[in-house]
Residue, then its C-alpha position, 0 to 999 in steps of 0.5 A: x500499499x503505498x502513502x503520498x508525502x507532502x498532506x496525510x488526510x489534511x494534515x500536514x507532516x509539522x502539524x502530526x510531528x507536534x501530535x506525534x511528540x505528545x504520545x511520547x511526552x505522555x511516555x517521557x513524564x512516566x520516567x522515574x530515577x528506578x526505570x533507567x535500567x529497565x531493559x528496551x526493545x532496542x538491543x541492548x539498550x537498557x532505559x538509560x542508555x535509550x534517553x541518552x540516546x535520545x539526549x545526543x542526537x536531540x540537538x543537532x536534529x533542532x539544529x537542522x530543523x532550523x538550517x544551524x549547525x549545532x557544535x557536537x556535544x551540545x547536550x539537553x539533560x531534561x530528555x521532557x524539553x528535548x522532547x518539546x524543544x524538537x516539536x516546536x522546532x519542526x513543527x515549523x512548516x519550513x522547518x521541512x522544506x529545502x534543505x538540511x545538514x547533520x554534522x557533515x552531511x546535507x540531507x532533503x528537509x523533510x528525511x529529518x524530520x521524517x528521523x526526528x517522526x521516528x524518535x517520537x514515535x518509534x523509540x516513543x514505543x520503544x520506553x512505552x514497552x519497556x515499562x508496561x504502559x499504553x501509548x497509541x498515535x493517531x492513523x494520520x502520524x502511522x501512516x505519515x511514519x510507515x511512508x518515513x520508515x519504508x523510503x529508509x527502511x532498506x538504509x537504515x538496514x545497512x547502517x544499523x538503524x534498523x535490524x531485520x524486518x519483524x514478519x507480522x500477520x496481515x491483519x496487523x495493525x497499522x502501528x504493529x506492521x511498522x513496528x516489523x518495518x523498522x525490526x522490531x517485535x511488536x509483540x516484545x516484553x521484558x518477560x521477551x528476554x527471559x523466553x529467547x535466554 
């Protein structure tokens, strides 16, 4: 099934990204100090490592929205602050226009915006699963994310960003299909680790 880019059911990408951030923030606000050692669906990463990854990449992704270069090592202390700042930066239509830079690489801005959307939904789901929390996103957000993941999946796998695709049943939800495409098992739970070892 193909999805066009640009406008999804009347909502533009920048608005859908703001919607995606709300789902992630609902999870971020529930992360406590006692959760940092919990395993996540990201192989080898506990909640602390996933949080570190998000904090490390946030400033560069925010800078890319504004077409600004961010020096290495810039980071925020608060994941809530970072998600909010990213949502504000990429919640502007101009962020998605033209080209921008990530480190020394020039990329179409909409590709980087798609990365931010993936950070919010895919890693938001990772955190939710690690904490045993429910999380949902509107179908419009998920349709856009599915299109973004489908566009970048092969390249992402070659770079080690995505694991091998996880097959899902034909009647699976759009979220489950997107998770599978990104190399995640939609049925993953922390107890999955003890069963597989």
